[in-house]
Structures are given as structure tokens and as C-alpha cells.
N, C-alpha and C positions, 0 to 999 in steps of 0.2 A: 514581684516583679514583673508578673506577667497582668497586672492591673490597666486596666483602659486607662486611656487621657480621657480628660474631660472634654471631650468632642461631642456636641450635641447637634443630635440630624436637623438638618435644614426641616422649616414647614412652611406652609403656607406658597405661595407665591415663588419663595425661593427654592424649593424645591424641583422647580421648574427649570431650574440654572445645570443643576445635578442631573437629572434626567436627559438634558440637550446631550450633555455626555456622552451620555450611556450611549443615545441613538448613532453620535460622532464614532464611537468604537464601533458600532454593527456599522456603519459604513462604510470604514478603514478597513475594518475585516473582512468585508463583503469584498471590495474591490482588490485587495492585496491579493484573490488567488484566482485563477480562471473563474468564468472566461473573461473579469475584467484584466487581472493581471496586470495591477499599477506599479511598475518597480518601486521598489526600498520601502513601500507602503508597511511594511512589515515590522522595519523596526520602530515603529510610533503606533501603531494598533491600537493597541493595548494601555494607551497611557490616558485617554479623558476617562476610560473607566474606570483608571487607576484613582485618577484625582474624584471621579465622584464618588467611590464607594466610603470612605471613612466619613461623608458628611447624609449616608443611608443609614435606617435600620438594618438590621441583621436580616428580616423579611425582605426588605425593599432590596436590601444588596442582592439577596436571591433571584428576583424577579428580574434583577438591570442584567446579572450575568446568562440568566436564560433568555432574554430578549435578543441579548446579544447573539447568542446562540442558536437561535432561532431563525433572523436573516441572514446570519454567517451560513448555517447548513443547509435552512431550506432554499435558498440562492443558488449556493454553488455545486449543490448535489440536487437542481430542478430535474439533471438528466435521470438520477435513478426512477423519478415518478412516471416520467417518458419512457419507461424501458420498454422495448419490442416485444409483442405478446399476441396472442389468440385475440380477436375480436371480442368484443364482452366481457374481458378480462380488465380493462381500463382500468376501475375503481378500484380492484384485488391491489393491482402493482401499486395505485397510487397509495392504497392505505399501508399498505407495506412501508412508502418513502415517508409519511405522514410519522409515522411510528418510529421507526428507523433517526431521522433528522430531529423530533421531537425526544427521544431521548435520548439521544448525543446533546443536545441544547440542556436537557437539565443537568448532566456533567457541570457544565459550563456556571449555570445559578451555583450548585455546592461551590465548587470551585473560588465564585466570585464573594462568598460566604468565608470564607477562609483567607482567602484575600484580604478581604476586609476586617478581618480580627486580628491578621499581621501588623494593618497599617496604623492600628489603634491601639497599639499596646505601648506603655509606659516604657517597656524595653524597645527602645527605637533598632537594636542590630536585628531584632526580630524581620527586620523589613527583608534584610538578604535571603529570610526563605521563602520571597515570592516567586521566584522564579523555579523554584524547586517547586509548590506549592502548585503552578500552572502546570507542570509538567507532569505532576503527579497524576492531574485528571486527563489530560491525553495519554499518558500510560497505561492507565486504568480501560483505554478502550480496546487493548490487547486482549481483553478476558473476557470471557462467558457473564458478560455485565450489560445487555441482555446477551451481546451476541460479539465477539472478537471482531470489532470494524473499525482497524485505523488509518481513519480518511481525513483527509483533510487538517494535518499536524499546523504549527504554526509554521514549525520550520522550512517547509516547503514553499513557503510564499515569499521566500528568498533567493530563489537559486540563480533569477537574474542578477544578480550582485555578487558578479564570478568570484573576486576576491576573499570576500566575507565567508561565501561557505567553505572554503576549504578546512577548514576547521574540522568540517564533519569527519575527517579521516583519524580526527582525534575521540572525537566524545559522539560521533552519530546526527542525525536529525534531531536525535534527543536533548543533545545539546545547542543544536541551533534552535531548538524549541524555547529553553531556557533561557538562552542567551536574548533572543528579542522577548522576551519577556521583561529579562535584565534592560535592558537599552528601551523598553517602553516605559521603565519604571525611574531611570535617569530621569525620562523627561518629564515624569507625571510629580518628580521629588521636586524639581523646582517648582513647581505651581500650587497653589493651597484655595477652598471655595474656605473664604476667613468672615466671618463674623454672622449674623442673623439673615441678614442679606444673602450671604456667600456670593460676596466680589469675590473673582477670580484675580487673585494677587501674587505676586512673587515671595514667595518661603522666605521670614528673616532668620529661619534657623539657619545655622553655619551646616552641620549635617545633611538637612536636605537641600542645603542651595549650593554646597562646594562638594560634598563628599561623594554622594553618591550619583551626581552628576555625574562627577569625574571621574569616577569609577566606571561608569557605563561609556562615557566616552573612550576611556582609555582602551578597556574591550574591543571598542569597535577600531580604533587602530590596532590595536595589537594581531587582531584577526584578521586584518586589511592585510598588513605586512608580512605574517603569514602567510597568509595567501598568495601573493605576489612571491614571496621565496618560492614557495611548493608547485605553483602553477610553473617557473621560470626552471624548479631542477627536474619535475615531470618531463618537458618539452623537449630536456638535452638525452633525456631514456629515451624518448621515442626513436623505435626503428618505424621502416619505411619497408619491409618485405613483410607485413602481414597477411594473412590466406587473404584469398578473396572468396567472399561471401555472398551469397546470392539472398533475399527473401521475398518469397514470391507471394505476393498480396493477392488473393484472388478473387476480392469482395462478393464472398458470399451475403446474399441475403442470409440474415437469421430467421426466418421466417419459411425456409427452404430448408433446414437443419432439423428448427423444431419438428415440424411434419415431417422429415424423413421424403421427399418429393422425388417419385419415383421417376420422375421425366426430366427435372432439372437437377437432383445431382449427379448423375452420368455426364452429364455437360458442363458442371464445374470440375468434376474431375478433368474432365478431358481441359479444361483449361490450365490444371494448375500443373497438368505435365506439360503442355505448349510451352507456358513461362518455366518449366523447369529444361525444359531442352533448350529452349534459348539461354540460358544461367551458361548450360555444359557447353552451349558452343561459344561463349564468349570464357570458359575456361576457368569457370566456378570450382572454387575446392571443397565448397562445402553449400550446400542447398537446402535454406530451411523453408518448412511448410509450417502456418500457423496452426496454432491451438488446437485439438481435436478436426483435423483437417482430411485425416483420414477415415472415411466415413462407416460405419457398422463397427469399427475398433479390431482387435485383435489381442492374441494373447500375447501374454510377455515375452515369449517367444518370437511372435513374428506371425503367430500363423492364423487361421480362419477361427473365430470364434464358432460359426455354425457349424460346422465339422472338424473338429481338432484333428482325430485319429487319422483322417482322410486327408487332410491339407499338409500332415508329417510327410506324407509318400512323396510328395513332391516339393521333398526341400533334406533328400541323400546329403548328408554331410554340412548342412546349412546352406547349400546353393541352391536357387529355385531352378524347377524344371522349366525349358526354353516352352514349353506347350502354355505358361499359364499366362504367355505375351499375349496369344490371341484368343484363348479360351481351348485350345485343341487338347488340354491335358485330358487322358484317360487314366481312371482306377484300376488298380490292380484287379479287381471285378468287372473291367472293359467297361464301364460307365464313365461317359462325358464328367469331367469334373467343374463344377458351377464355380467358379474362379471369385474368389472374394477382393475388394480392392486392395486391402494389404499386398496379397500374394499378386497380383498383377503389377502394385507397384515396384517391391521386391525384384521383380523378374525385368522389370523395366530399367532399374538399378542395374543389373547386374549385367545387364546383354544390349542395352541402348546407351545410360548415361555415364555407367563404369565412375561414378562420383558420388562420394558420401551425401548422405541425405537426412536432416533432424526433421521429422517431423511428429505432429502432434496427434495422438491417437487414444481412445478411450481400450485399454485392458484390464481383465478378466483378473478377479482375486487367486494369487496360485492358492492350493491347499494349506502350505505351508506358514499363508500367513492368514491363515480360516482360525483367528484361536482367543476371540470373543466371545464367550458361552450365550450369551445372549442377540447375539446377530448371527448366530450358527442357522438359523430357519431363513435369512436375508440377503447372504454372501452372493448367492445366482445371481441377485438382481442390484447388489452392488459392485463398484468399480473403481481402477485407476485412472486418474487421469494423466496421462504419462509424454513424456517427450522421448523417441523412441530415435537411435542412431543405426542405419541400413548405412553399412559398410559397402565399400565399390564394385565387392563382388554379390552384394544380396544377402549376405548374411548378418546377423544381427551382432552389432557392436556392444551396446548396451542400454542402458533405460533409467530414464529419473522420475520417479510417479512426486505427482505435485503435492506437497504437505503442506500446506498455509490454505486454507480452503475457503470459497466465500458463503457465508452463513446464510442458509435460503437456500441460496442458487444452485450449491453443490453437496450439503448438508444439511444436515439439524441438529440447529445447537441445544445441549444437554438433550439428546436422545436417549440417553440411558433411561431419562424418566420417562415413564412409558404414557403416561396423560400429554406432556409435552409432545411426545411422538406423536401422539394420534390428534391432537391439535394441528400439530405442521404435516402431517400426512395429507387428512382430511382438504387443510387449504390448499396443497400444492397439484392432489388431483385433479379439484376443482380446478385448477388453474390453466397446468397443462397437460392432464390427463396423468400424472404419474408424478412422483417423490423422487427428486432427485438425490440418489444415495451413493458419493463420491467417498473411497476413503481415503485417510492420510497417507500420505505415501512413505515408508522409512529409514531410504537409503538417501546417504552423500554422494553422487556421483559425480566422478570427475571423467569425461568424455577425451578421446583421443584422436586424431585425424593425422592423416602422414602430411609432411611439410616440405615445400621444396624451398624454404630458405636457408641457400649454403651455411648465412651465420651458425644454424642448428646441428650442423654436420650430422643430416640422420636421425637428428631427433625430432618427436612429433609434435602436433601443437595438443595443448592441453585445453581444456576449458568446462566452464560448467554451464548449467543452464536454471532456468527458473522457467514458471509455465505463471503468465496474467496474472492476476490479482497480488501475489506473494510477490512481486515489485514493493509493494507495499510495506512491507515489513521488513527494518531493517536485518531485523533478527534472523531473517529467512536466509539472508546473502553472506549475514557475519558465521553462520553455521556452515554454511557450501564451501567458505574459503577459509574456513579457521585451523581446519587441519589434514589438509589433500596431502597425499605421498608428492605431490608438486603442486606447489602455487601455480591457477590457471593464467592464460596466456590472454584470455579473451571469457565472455560471457555470453552467452546468447538468451532472449527470452523470447519464447514463443505467446501469443495471443491472441484471443479472439472478441474483439469488442464491438462487434456486431450488434451487439443487444443495445446499443446507445446512437448510433447513428451517426452524427455531424458534431453530438455535446462536445461540451467541456471537462466530460470525461477522460477523453483522448489526451486532453493538452495536461489535463492533471496526473494520467497514468505518466507521459513524457516526465516531469518533473519528480516524478518517486524514480524513475530511471536513472534519471542525470545526479541524483543523491546517491544512489548504492552505486554506484559508479566512483564518485568521490569518496565514499565511507569504503571503499575494496581496493581503489585505485588500479582496477580491473575497467577497460574498454568493453561496451557493450555493443551487441547489435541485435536491434529486433526487429522480429518478421512475425506481421498481424495478419487478419484477415481484413480488415475494412481499415487500418492503420492507425497510430502513426508509425510507418515501418520506418524505422532512422537507423544510424550510429551515431554512439556518443563514447567521446575518449575520456581518460583517465581523469579530468578534471571536470568534467560533468559538459565540456562544450559539444552539441549538436553537431554533428558534420554533414553529414546526408540525409535527407530527408526523400522519400517519394514522392514525386509530384506529378500528376498528370492533369495538364492544361491548369497549373496553376494551383490544382488542389492537391491538398494530402490526405484525403479520408473519403471513403466511399469512391474509390478508384482503383480498377483492377490494373495491376501492372507489375515491375519487376525491377529491386533495387540492389545493382554491385556496392557490397561494403569492402572496403579495406581497413578491418577496424586498427588504432593505433596502439599496438603493443609495446610495452613494455620490454626493454633488453633484460632487467633484472628484475622481474616480478615479484613482489616479497608483503607479507600479511602488514595491515597497518596497523596502529595502538589498538585502533577502534575493532577490527576484527578479531586480532591475538589478545585482547586484554580488556578492553572495557564493555563492548557489546551492550546487555543490554543494564550494566548495571548502575547506571545515571539514572535509566527509570527506575529501576529498584531503589531507591536512594532518593528518590522525591516519593513514590510509594509508601516509605517508612516515616519519610515528613509529612504525609498529609493525616498518616493513620495517627500518628503522634499530635498531631494538631487538631484533628475533630474531637479525641474524648475530652481534650480542656477546654474546647469551646465550649461542649455540652455538659460538661463540670459548674464551666461557668453559667451558662445558664439556668442550670437546675440552683445554685448556689446564689444569683441573683433571685429566681422567685421564689426561693426557700424565705430570704430578709426582706422581702415585699412582702408576704404573709403575716411575717411577723410583724414586722412594724403596722401591717394594716390591724392587726391584731390588739396592738398593744394603743394605737390611736381610738381602737371603738373602748377599750376598757380606760381610755383618760377620759372622752366624750360621753360615757353611760354612768348615769348617776345610778352607782350599788345600794340599794337598799339594808340600813342598818337592822 
């Protein structure tokens, strides 16, 4: 049943037609994502590759997928190779980018081999597994192979097609990627490279000419109908009394943070304070700072990391001492206390702002969470990347620690293997003088702030938070919203993407956030360091964007946002039931396909060897 069709690979000049189709897919894939971001190309981007694969050899099919991936990742992730760094380290950064982009392209190569195998089986119904095969290799990017980096999945290419992407609340980004592979399959099944010349013709086989394209067309129509219905439903549920939230965009150069510039950090802190005061003057109900903008960090309790015991003296019952405002705080031993940024910030909140603030900071690992034996000697150097809520009285409300970390940038992949750790640490120390060791958080936090909405009758607002790169993970948002004691009214993403200047990374980040809003049906506000600070509603529509003189990145400013909260927020099917389920299913599919592919190649090798031996016996004269 799983024997191959009698389809011979193209030879000679005819092969050029197949490779032209491969290059066309490479171009379409590249153009469907930012920076080009041409709408709707994601629906057909894979079609030329699928047309070409049956007429290529297995080795050539791997190369075809690899070529598509090299164009796709090298061009659309070029920003990673241009990341801000210390002068002289540019080649180290570029080498890291080259490794990541090339490794991701290699996945496309193996995916193309699997899809070729499915397209060339006599059992024609194996073709229905093509979308899951594609998704399986996208899903594999979420694991340490060689590092978890689920960037540029095909599903994000279609966020501008508003009605179509609304199905993400059922099956998430995973379903969108599989769905786009399916629509491309529908187009590809209509056309084949026929004969030794590889002539492009319409298929004359009814299954490929009518059934598969018809199913793909019905899928697109059904998705759009569902999308229109859901958008209308959600628009009817929107309340106009959401909290007024301020996103403070300080536009702090990343070089200043990396080098801990003692001259410019105080100026940046003052700029953040001035913008926060403007937000409070405009009656903001929550002021948000970007990731790690509380310089030099703090303890989880909001105390100074340098002298925690002394810092405790100035927060009796959790409320800050007024002396922390102007640096006149005196210790119990009669010395003037050196006020840390976190201490002054809490005092300003309590005595000047009197408004809750959500700020990004690095926090120490509490003793109770230092429980991995081989890390014991390094816990003092390890940190949490934390979103910290400071209540209006200056006390600490709650904290959320980033759980999905940037490989290489925040932690060392497969760090438990000592030789890997030694290599990465040496590389990081050469690059920036130290190896960043951020620990993944362990808690799912539901923050709360007071509400002024009359319909809530005194009930507070509930919200979740994520930090930077976590927006690339559908599972992160599903976990945050799956089982809270109350479904959140909105979500806050705090991010610092100053590493990437004005590049397409910022646009790609917003696309991820739009999908996360649809998957969870929770509106989002983003507070970033250099952009893009914006608000997104539960249908994935970007409502407000911080712009200064027409620029939405590398500018300083303040954006007041009122998220379009829903009257009766509730978990979606994706959040409550599906989650990563479709991803796991796709992984099972490719883990079943690949052994069959390998077994087929081995069997073919054995048959050829036997045929050669038999031919040799016939042609060789054996003496009597």
C-alpha cells in the first residue's frame, strides 16, 4: 500500500523547471513575512515547492527544502545577525545568527523529504498527512534541537487576513500553519510536472484535480465564515470601560544597559519618571515600564540587592520610608543609606504617583527555589527576569518570572551538560564579559488592580503578564490563561527589543502578539523600551500605536491605552482543551513517517545489491 508511484525524477534541463519552482517558493515564503509582509502570500507560498517535490530525488528534495529555508530565515531573520553588541564582537554575533538560521533551514530540508515521500505513495490518501508533516517540523523548533526557538512559523504570515486567522481560538498558531500548508497543497494538487520534459499541466486525475483543491477551498471559506461570525460576536461583547493603561517607552540605547553606563542610567531613570508623572497626571490606572527597566534589579520583595538587610529597615509593613525620595534615609546605625533605584521607585509610587505600576526588573533567586544540585555554586549569579507589580501605596503586589527564555541570550541550552556549558560560557564571556544565566520562572501569576468601572461593582481588574520573547510561544499564553481563579480581563506584555534597532524583528513581534490575543481572546497592551508600544484587541486588531513624528520605533514617549475588555471573558477551546495537542499529533505523524522512509531506503538498497550480484553471476563465466 505504501509503495511509490512510478514517477521518475526529472533529468537534464527538465530539472531546471523543478528548481525554478523551488526558488519561487523561496521567494514567496520570504515575502509573506516582515519586512516585506505581502498579504495573503502565505496561502500559496508552499505550493510551488509541493509541485516540484515529486519530480526530485530524495536527496534533491532535502536540498530543495533547505534552499527554501535558507532564503526564508536568512533574509527574514537578518536582524539577528545585526544585533547590538560591543564593538569588535560583530563577527561573533553574525556567526551565532548564521548557525541558528542554517539549522532552522535544515529542518525544512527534512520536512521536504517527508512531504515528497507522502506525495509519491500509491496510497493517494497519504496526501492528507502533508499539513501535519509540515507542522511537525515547525513544532520541533520548540525543543532543544539544538535550542528552543519557534520563530517565523508559517501561521504568523497570515495575520493581516483578519477573518481567516480567527480560527486560532480553536487550534492556535499550530492549526494556522497546518491550514496554510493545506491551502498550498490544494493549489499544488491541481498542477503537475508531466513527462520527461516536466511540462506544467493541469492534473487529469479527479482526486487531485477536484477533491483536494475543493477541500482546501471549503476550508478557506469555512474559516472565513467562522471568522466573520466570531468578530461580530466579540465586538458585541466589548465594554468601553476598560482601565486606562500607560505604556512608558524610554528608548534607552541597549549599549547603555549592557555597559551599565553610570552617567546615562540616571538620566534614563529620570526620563522614565517624568513620563510616568505625565501618565499619572492624565489619570492612568496602571503605568507599565518595559522589561528590565528597573536598573540593577531587586529582590522579589522589592528590596535592594546590594544590602537587603539594611533595605528592609525602610519598608516597615511594606510601605516605603519618605527618606527614600530624596536620599535622606538614615539607617539604624546612623549612616546615610545609599538608595537603590527600586527603593526610590517604590517611594515615588507611594508618595507622588499613588498609582499601581508594573515594571520589569531582574530579581534574585529565593533560597526556597535554589534546589538544583549542580547549580548550587552558581545560584548567586543567576536571576529571574521579573514583572513586578507595585501597588499604589508602594508595597509589592505580586510578581511574575519569565518562564520561556531566549536561548543563548538569557540561558545556556542543555546547560546540564558540562562540556556544552563550558563552550557557551567561554563564548558569552568573550562576547559581553559574562554569561547570562536567567532561570525559568515557576509560577503562573494573576495580577489585580483596583477598578473604576461601575458595572464591576467594586470588583478589581485581573490581568496576566508576559515578558518579551514569551509572545512567540502559544503554550506560554495557554498556560497563563488555562486555570486562573478568574479569567483575566487583559494582558500586559513588557518587552525590551532595543537589541534590534528599527528592524523587522519588531514587526514580527507584534504579529506574534496578535495571534496570542486571538488564541486566548484576551486583549493586550504592550510596553516596550524602543517600540512597538501598542494595544491589541481580542480579534488581533492593533488599535493604538505609540508614534512620534510618524515613527513607531526608537522614539521616546508615552501611550495611553484603554484595552477593549470583554464583558464576560472565558477560556477559548485552544486555551482550555487543545493547547499544544495539534503540535504533538504532528510530531507523532513525522515520527511514524521517518522510520518508514528509512526502512524503504534500506529495502531499496538491499534489492539493488541483490540485483547487482545476480547480474554479475549471469555475466560471469563460472569454470567447470
